[in-house]
C-alpha positions as YAML, in Angstrom:
chain: A
units: angstrom
residues:
- id: 1
  name: MET
  ca: [1.75, 6.04, 15.97]
- id: 2
  name: VAL
  ca: [3.69, 8.80, 14.28]
- id: 3
  name: LEU
  ca: [5.55, 8.83, 11.06]
- id: 4
  name: ALA
  ca: [8.35, 11.46, 11.18]
- id: 5
  name: MET
  ca: [9.64, 12.40, 7.74]
- id: 6
  name: SER
  ca: [9.95, 15.74, 6.04]
- id: 7
  name: ALA
  ca: [8.91, 16.28, 2.48]
- id: 8
  name: ALA
  ca: [7.00, 18.62, 0.12]
- id: 9
  name: VAL
  ca: [3.13, 18.31, -0.11]
- id: 10
  name: TYR
  ca: [1.58, 16.78, -3.24]
- id: 11
  name: ARG
  ca: [-1.79, 15.09, -3.81]
- id: 12
  name: ILE
  ca: [-2.30, 11.88, -5.83]
- id: 13
  name: ASN
  ca: [-5.24, 11.96, -8.15]
- id: 14
  name: ARG
  ca: [-7.07, 8.65, -7.49]
- id: 15
  name: GLY
  ca: [-10.69, 9.12, -8.42]
- id: 16
  name: PRO
  ca: [-12.72, 6.43, -10.08]
- id: 17
  name: LYS
  ca: [-11.73, 7.52, -13.60]
- id: 18
  name: GLU
  ca: [-8.04, 7.47, -12.81]
- id: 19
  name: VAL
  ca: [-8.17, 4.11, -11.05]
- id: 20
  name: GLU
  ca: [-10.14, 2.65, -13.99]
- id: 21
  name: GLU
  ca: [-7.56, 3.96, -16.45]
- id: 22
  name: TRP
  ca: [-4.74, 2.55, -14.39]
- id: 23
  name: LEU
  ca: [-6.39, -0.89, -14.19]
- id: 24
  name: GLN
  ca: [-6.60, -1.32, -17.95]
- id: 25
  name: ILE
  ca: [-4.86, -4.53, -18.74]
- id: 26
  name: GLN
  ca: [-2.90, -3.25, -21.72]
- id: 27
  name: LYS
  ca: [-1.33, -0.56, -19.53]
- id: 28
  name: LEU
  ca: [-0.79, -2.92, -16.72]
- id: 29
  name: ARG
  ca: [1.05, -5.47, -18.88]
- id: 30
  name: HIS
  ca: [3.65, -2.79, -19.91]
- id: 31
  name: ALA
  ca: [3.87, -1.11, -16.48]
- id: 32
  name: LYS
  ca: [7.43, -0.91, -15.27]
- id: 33
  name: GLU
  ca: [7.86, -2.06, -11.71]
- id: 34
  name: LYS
  ca: [9.44, 0.45, -9.38]
- id: 35
  name: VAL
  ca: [11.36, -0.05, -6.20]
- id: 36
  name: THR
  ca: [10.95, 2.46, -3.32]
- id: 37
  name: GLU
  ca: [13.03, 2.53, -0.14]
- id: 38
  name: LEU
  ca: [11.63, 4.33, 2.85]
- id: 39
  name: HIS
  ca: [13.19, 5.15, 6.15]
- id: 40
  name: PHE
  ca: [11.39, 6.88, 9.05]
- id: 41
  name: TYR
  ca: [10.43, 6.57, 12.71]
- id: 42
  name: PHE
  ca: [7.20, 6.16, 14.41]
- id: 43
  name: HIS
  ca: [6.25, 6.78, 18.05]
- id: 44
  name: GLN
  ca: [3.44, 4.83, 19.60]
- id: 45
  name: ARG
  ca: [1.58, 5.38, 22.91]
- id: 46
  name: LEU
  ca: [-0.38, 2.21, 23.58]
- id: 47
  name: ASN
  ca: [-2.44, 3.11, 26.66]
- id: 48
  name: GLY
  ca: [-3.25, 5.86, 29.04]
- id: 49
  name: GLU
  ca: [-5.04, 8.99, 28.13]
- id: 50
  name: ASN
  ca: [-4.96, 9.83, 24.39]
- id: 51
  name: PRO
  ca: [-3.13, 6.74, 23.09]
- id: 52
  name: THR
  ca: [-1.94, 8.61, 20.16]
- id: 53
  name: ALA
  ca: [0.82, 11.04, 19.11]
- id: 54
  name: VAL
  ca: [1.17, 13.98, 16.77]
- id: 55
  name: THR
  ca: [1.49, 13.06, 13.11]
- id: 56
  name: GLU
  ca: [4.06, 14.72, 10.95]
- id: 57
  name: ILE
  ca: [3.59, 13.03, 7.56]
- id: 58
  name: GLY
  ca: [1.23, 10.23, 8.08]
- id: 59
  name: ARG
  ca: [-0.49, 7.67, 10.36]
- id: 60
  name: VAL
  ca: [-0.35, 4.03, 11.06]
- id: 61
  name: GLN
  ca: [-3.83, 2.45, 11.44]
- id: 62
  name: GLY
  ca: [-4.61, -1.19, 12.19]
- id: 63
  name: LEU
  ca: [-4.90, -3.80, 14.92]
- id: 64
  name: TYR
  ca: [-2.95, -6.38, 16.77]
- id: 65
  name: ALA
  ca: [-4.02, -9.71, 18.20]
- id: 66
  name: ALA
  ca: [-2.30, -12.30, 20.48]
- id: 67
  name: ALA
  ca: [-0.43, -14.67, 18.23]
- id: 68
  name: SER
  ca: [1.51, -17.18, 20.48]
- id: 69
  name: LEU
  ca: [0.90, -19.61, 23.23]
- id: 70
  name: GLU
  ca: [4.60, -19.87, 24.11]
- id: 71
  name: ASP
  ca: [5.75, -16.27, 24.08]
- id: 72
  name: VAL
  ca: [4.25, -12.84, 24.02]
- id: 73
  name: ALA
  ca: [3.95, -12.07, 20.29]
- id: 74
  name: LEU
  ca: [1.39, -10.20, 18.29]
- id: 75
  name: SER
  ca: [-0.09, -10.72, 14.82]
- id: 76
  name: GLY
  ca: [-0.67, -7.42, 13.18]
- id: 77
  name: VAL
  ca: [-2.48, -6.01, 10.21]
- id: 78
  name: PHE
  ca: [-1.92, -2.29, 9.60]
- id: 79
  name: LYS
  ca: [-1.45, 0.45, 7.05]
- id: 80
  name: PHE
  ca: [1.11, 3.17, 6.78]
- id: 81
  name: ILE
  ca: [-1.03, 6.09, 5.41]
- id: 82
  name: PHE
  ca: [0.99, 8.92, 4.01]
- id: 83
  name: ARG
  ca: [-0.49, 12.42, 4.18]
- id: 84
  name: GLU
  ca: [2.34, 14.69, 2.95]
- id: 85
  name: GLY
  ca: [5.15, 14.64, 0.51]
- id: 86
  name: GLU
  ca: [5.42, 12.81, -2.75]
- id: 87
  name: TYR
  ca: [3.51, 9.77, -1.20]
- id: 88
  name: ASN
  ca: [0.49, 11.92, -0.04]
- id: 89
  name: GLY
  ca: [-2.74, 9.92, -0.43]
- id: 90
  name: SER
  ca: [-0.83, 6.56, -0.72]
- id: 91
  name: SER
  ca: [-0.61, 3.69, 1.74]
- id: 92
  name: LEU
  ca: [1.30, 0.48, 2.35]
- id: 93
  name: SER
  ca: [-0.29, -2.59, 3.92]
- id: 94
  name: VAL
  ca: [1.56, -4.78, 6.37]
- id: 95
  name: LEU
  ca: [0.39, -8.20, 7.67]
- id: 96
  name: GLY
  ca: [2.26, -10.73, 9.80]
- id: 97
  name: ASN
  ca: [3.65, -11.87, 13.15]
- id: 98
  name: ASN
  ca: [5.30, -9.14, 15.17]
- id: 99
  name: PRO
  ca: [7.36, -10.66, 18.08]
- id: 100
  name: TYR
  ca: [7.63, -7.22, 19.70]
- id: 101
  name: ARG
  ca: [10.12, -8.36, 22.41]
- id: 102
  name: LEU
  ca: [12.77, -8.71, 19.72]
- id: 103
  name: LEU
  ca: [14.57, -5.43, 19.11]
- id: 104
  name: VAL
  ca: [14.78, -6.16, 15.34]
- id: 105
  name: ARG
  ca: [11.97, -7.92, 13.38]
- id: 106
  name: GLU
  ca: [10.50, -7.88, 9.83]
- id: 107
  name: MET
  ca: [7.03, -8.09, 8.43]
- id: 108
  name: PRO
  ca: [5.86, -8.44, 4.76]
- id: 109
  name: ILE
  ca: [4.37, -5.61, 2.75]
- id: 110
  name: VAL
  ca: [1.23, -7.21, 1.15]
- id: 111
  name: GLY
  ca: [-0.27, -4.37, -0.75]
- id: 112
  name: GLY
  ca: [-0.78, -0.65, -1.15]
- id: 113
  name: SER
  ca: [-2.75, 2.16, -2.75]
- id: 114
  name: GLY
  ca: [-1.92, 5.31, -4.76]
- id: 115
  name: ILE
  ca: [1.72, 5.35, -5.80]
- id: 116
  name: PHE
  ca: [2.09, 1.97, -4.05]
- id: 117
  name: ARG
  ca: [-0.58, 0.02, -6.05]
- id: 118
  name: MET
  ca: [0.14, -3.65, -6.17]
- id: 119
  name: ALA
  ca: [3.02, -3.28, -3.67]
- id: 120
  name: ARG
  ca: [4.93, -6.11, -2.15]
- id: 121
  name: GLY
  ca: [8.07, -5.99, -0.13]
- id: 122
  name: ILE
  ca: [9.51, -6.01, 3.40]
- id: 123
  name: ALA
  ca: [9.38, -3.79, 6.43]
- id: 124
  name: LYS
  ca: [12.19, -4.02, 9.02]
- id: 125
  name: PHE
  ca: [11.35, -2.64, 12.43]
- id: 126
  name: THR
  ca: [14.09, -1.68, 15.00]
- id: 127
  name: THR
  ca: [12.90, -0.68, 18.47]
- id: 128
  name: TYR
  ca: [14.92, 1.97, 20.06]
- id: 129
  name: PHE
  ca: [12.92, 2.83, 23.12]
- id: 130
  name: ARG
  ca: [10.12, 1.02, 24.94]
- id: 131
  name: GLU
  ca: [8.61, 1.60, 28.32]
- id: 132
  name: VAL
  ca: [7.49, -1.78, 29.63]
- id: 133
  name: PRO
  ca: [5.58, -1.93, 32.95]
- id: 134
  name: SER
  ca: [6.29, -5.74, 33.41]
- id: 135
  name: GLU
  ca: [7.67, -8.68, 31.48]
- id: 136
  name: ASN
  ca: [4.38, -10.15, 30.23]
- id: 137
  name: VAL
  ca: [2.70, -6.91, 29.26]
- id: 138
  name: PRO
  ca: [3.02, -5.03, 26.01]
- id: 139
  name: PRO
  ca: [4.96, -1.79, 26.24]
- id: 140
  name: LYS
  ca: [3.23, 1.55, 27.05]
- id: 141
  name: TYR
  ca: [5.32, 3.60, 24.67]
- id: 142
  name: VAL
  ca: [7.71, 2.68, 21.87]
- id: 143
  name: THR
  ca: [9.95, 4.45, 19.35]
- id: 144
  name: VAL
  ca: [10.55, 2.27, 16.30]
- id: 145
  name: GLU
  ca: [12.81, 2.84, 13.24]
- id: 146
  name: VAL
  ca: [11.21, 1.54, 10.04]
- id: 147
  name: ASN
  ca: [13.10, 0.56, 6.81]
- id: 148
  name: ILE
  ca: [10.87, -0.43, 3.95]
- id: 149
  name: VAL
  ca: [11.59, -1.80, 0.51]
- id: 150
  name: ALA
  ca: [8.58, -1.90, -1.66]
- id: 151
  name: MET
  ca: [8.10, -2.98, -5.28]
- id: 152
  name: HIS
  ca: [5.09, -1.57, -7.00]
- id: 153
  name: CYS
  ca: [3.61, -0.48, -10.44]
...
């Protein structure tokens, strides 16, 4: 999968010392919650040779499993891992049911790292292109628009 978004390159300092300082209860009690809105596209090649694509600012890593007896739906757990821009070194974790036949669907943000520590929120997925070999088979290739609203410390 590919995240396509342009931004400047920064690195988040998240060594053991910095994480320990961030976790101090006194600081955490007074941490102001932030809201971040993200908009990008990802491209996914699901089978064939090299089932990947070139990454521009990050990657999506995770897995899907069959999640329905009545319809073709997938349950997914994956991370958007940012490698460039102001979110470099950060990630957002997504977990939930993904009825991929629907053109528009949503999944919950259940966590994050780096800038997105303690994240929660929603990810809305809109499929714009999919190459489907047959009705009961997942698509070979998809282009998906992603809109995220994440609350984090």
